[in-house]
NUNUMAR-985227 format. One line per 5 residues: their letters; for each residue z, x, y of C-alpha. Coordinates in steps of 0.5 Angstrom, whole numbers. Layout:
A = Z:X:Y; ...
END
This chain:
MGDPA = 115:-114:42; 110:-111:38; 102:-112:38; 103:-117:45; 96:-120:43
SISAE = 99:-122:35; 103:-127:33; 109:-125:36; 111:-128:41; 110:-135:37
ITAAA = 113:-132:31; 119:-130:37; 119:-137:40; 120:-140:33; 125:-136:30
WRALR = 130:-137:37; 128:-144:35; 131:-143:28; 137:-138:30; 138:-140:37
HTGPA = 145:-145:34; 147:-141:28; 145:-134:30; 145:-128:30; 142:-128:36
FTILA = 138:-123:39; 135:-121:46; 127:-118:46; 124:-112:49; 118:-115:53
DPDWI = 114:-118:59; 117:-124:61; 111:-127:62; 108:-126:57; 114:-130:52
APHAP = 115:-136:57; 110:-140:55; 114:-140:49; 120:-141:49; 126:-141:55
IAANF = 128:-135:58; 136:-135:59; 142:-130:59; 146:-136:53; 142:-135:47
ADGIP = 143:-142:46; 140:-144:52; 134:-138:51; 132:-132:49; 134:-126:53
VIPIP = 129:-121:55; 129:-114:57; 123:-113:61; 117:-108:59; 111:-110:63
LARPA = 105:-111:61; 99:-107:64; 93:-113:62; 96:-120:60; 95:-121:53
TPGQP = 90:-125:50; 91:-128:43; 87:-124:39; 85:-119:43; 88:-112:41
DTANA = 88:-109:49; 89:-101:49; 92:-101:56; 98:-105:53; 100:-100:49
PATIA = 105:-96:53; 108:-102:53; 109:-104:47; 111:-97:45; 116:-96:50
SIERA = 120:-104:48; 121:-100:41; 122:-93:45; 128:-97:49; 130:-102:43
VRLVQ = 133:-95:39; 136:-92:45; 139:-98:46; 143:-98:38; 144:-91:39
SGVAG = 148:-93:45; 152:-98:43; 148:-103:46; 145:-107:40; 147:-108:33
AVVTN = 140:-106:29; 133:-105:31; 128:-111:28; 121:-110:30; 115:-115:31
PIAKS = 108:-113:27; 103:-106:32; 96:-105:30; 96:-98:29; 89:-97:30
VLQAA = 91:-99:37; 97:-95:38; 92:-88:35; 87:-91:40; 92:-89:47
GFPHP = 93:-83:44; 100:-85:39; 100:-79:34; 105:-83:28; 102:-86:23
GHTEF = 106:-92:24; 113:-96:25; 117:-92:20; 114:-85:22; 115:-87:29
LAALT = 123:-89:28; 124:-83:24; 122:-78:30; 126:-82:35; 133:-81:32
GAAGR = 132:-75:29; 132:-77:22; 124:-74:20; 123:-73:14; 128:-77:11
EIMML = 126:-84:13; 123:-89:8; 121:-95:8; 123:-101:2; 121:-108:3
ASPEL = 126:-113:1; 127:-120:-2; 130:-125:-6; 126:-124:-12; 124:-117:-11
RVVPV = 126:-110:-7; 122:-104:-8; 120:-97:-6; 114:-93:-4; 114:-86:-5
TIHVS = 109:-85:-2; 106:-90:5; 102:-89:10; 96:-85:7; 90:-87:3
LRRAL = 91:-87:-5; 87:-81:-5; 92:-76:-1; 98:-81:-4; 96:-77:-11
EMLTT = 96:-70:-7; 102:-72:-4; 106:-75:-10; 111:-69:-13; 118:-70:-16
DSIVR = 122:-68:-10; 118:-74:-6; 120:-79:-12; 128:-76:-13; 127:-75:-5
AARTA = 127:-84:-4; 130:-86:-11; 136:-82:-7; 136:-86:-1; 134:-92:-4
HDALM = 141:-92:-9; 146:-88:-2; 142:-95:2; 144:-101:-4; 151:-98:-3
TDFGI = 152:-97:4; 147:-103:7; 146:-108:1; 153:-107:-3; 153:-106:-10
PRPRL = 157:-101:-12; 153:-99:-18; 145:-99:-17; 140:-101:-22; 134:-96:-21
AIAGL = 127:-98:-25; 122:-93:-24; 114:-94:-23; 109:-90:-27; 103:-88:-24
NPHAG = 98:-90:-29; 95:-95:-34; 101:-96:-39; 105:-91:-35; 100:-86:-38
EQGRM = 102:-88:-45; 103:-81:-47; 98:-77:-44; 93:-80:-46; 91:-84:-40
GSEEE = 94:-78:-35; 100:-74:-35; 104:-76:-29; 109:-79:-32; 111:-73:-37
TLIQP = 110:-67:-31; 112:-71:-25; 116:-77:-27; 121:-76:-32; 123:-70:-30
AIDIL = 125:-74:-23; 129:-79:-27; 132:-73:-31; 134:-70:-25; 138:-77:-21
RREGI = 141:-79:-28; 144:-72:-27; 147:-73:-21; 150:-81:-25; 144:-85:-22
DASGP = 142:-90:-27; 135:-90:-26; 130:-91:-32; 123:-91:-34; 118:-90:-33
YPPDT = 115:-96:-34; 108:-99:-35; 106:-102:-27; 103:-107:-30; 110:-111:-34
LFTQA = 116:-108:-28; 113:-114:-24; 115:-119:-29; 120:-126:-29; 123:-122:-36
ARPGY = 123:-115:-33; 125:-116:-24; 133:-119:-27; 133:-111:-30; 134:-107:-24
DVAIC = 135:-109:-17; 131:-104:-14; 123:-101:-16; 121:-94:-13; 114:-94:-14
MYHDQ = 109:-89:-13; 104:-92:-7; 104:-97:-2; 101:-101:-6; 103:-101:-12
ALIPL = 111:-103:-9; 107:-109:-3; 102:-112:-7; 107:-115:-12; 113:-117:-7
KTLDM = 108:-120:-3; 105:-124:-8; 112:-126:-10; 114:-127:-3; 111:-126:2
WNGVN = 115:-131:8; 122:-127:6; 120:-121:4; 123:-115:10; 121:-108:11
VTLGL = 127:-105:12; 127:-97:14; 132:-94:10; 135:-86:11; 136:-88:19
PIVRT = 143:-86:23; 140:-94:26; 139:-100:23; 131:-102:23; 128:-109:19
SPDHG = 122:-113:21; 117:-118:18; 113:-115:12; 107:-118:16; 102:-115:21
TAFNI = 100:-117:26; 95:-123:24; 90:-123:30; 85:-127:27; 90:-134:28
AGQGR = 94:-132:33; 95:-136:40; 93:-143:34; 100:-144:33; 100:-143:25
ADAAS = 104:-136:25; 109:-138:20; 116:-134:23; 121:-134:16; 119:-127:15
LVAAL = 122:-125:21; 128:-130:20; 130:-125:14; 129:-119:18; 133:-121:25
RMAHE = 138:-125:19; 139:-118:15; 139:-113:20; 145:-117:22; 148:-117:15
IGLRR = 147:-109:14; 149:-108:20; 157:-112:20; 156:-107:13; 156:-101:16
AAQPS = 161:-102:21; 165:-105:16; 164:-97:14; 164:-93:21; 164:-87:17
IV = 158:-88:13; 152:-88:15
END
């Protein structure tokens, strides 16, 4: 469901209209009274959106998030995970949440990614990938301040993120030999230590480890040229050192076809690459393209995993 005061109801209804005749079919876990003004409700996906009821504490007002409805948002995520774990559903696709709203209600996690990892017993293994037809990126550190991200960055964390991305590109995206481009941290990738030493002390050792394991990893590359049109065909994913280094280029290049994919989980999870957009909620202006892309990608990954049942 996502935050019920966000654009989630609008984009869910628009996604149903885009997919009702072709699929993939989906069910929403939400308050029926919340989705009904936007689309018909029906058990048959061609006729309307199937709904598993998750009642709201109070009716949602577009653009006005309410901590009273935070438990319903959380319950929607928890129930979706259980349905996939039990084999009833094939994937979880999450609408946008407002982290501050949930945390004000006592939610202890930085965001969806970490919560899903805790729910599935994969805490510490979760990795966020943003994927679009133009670019795939994986940030090594995610929902922390830039200062904290620099403190958290280690050779081991770079290796872990790269390994997970490499394995997911093979199993979930069907790329037999993924090419990983490792971004530098500092301007000009440190310029041989004159603008920072992390490339030499943290990043290059990670690349050396990955190469010894047979992973096609190269870099570290200057971040200001890694995402250019000329550079992008040379790799399948860019491993980035912090959140905005990864997300700014992807959202600039292809905001509406970008999908957030959580790697390292025993279930398939995707989401749109945008937020709640409270400022336009209820105005009929929201674009559902990223949610449609997330639904399609979840379906495709689920099919690939089903064809390889021994691989998690």
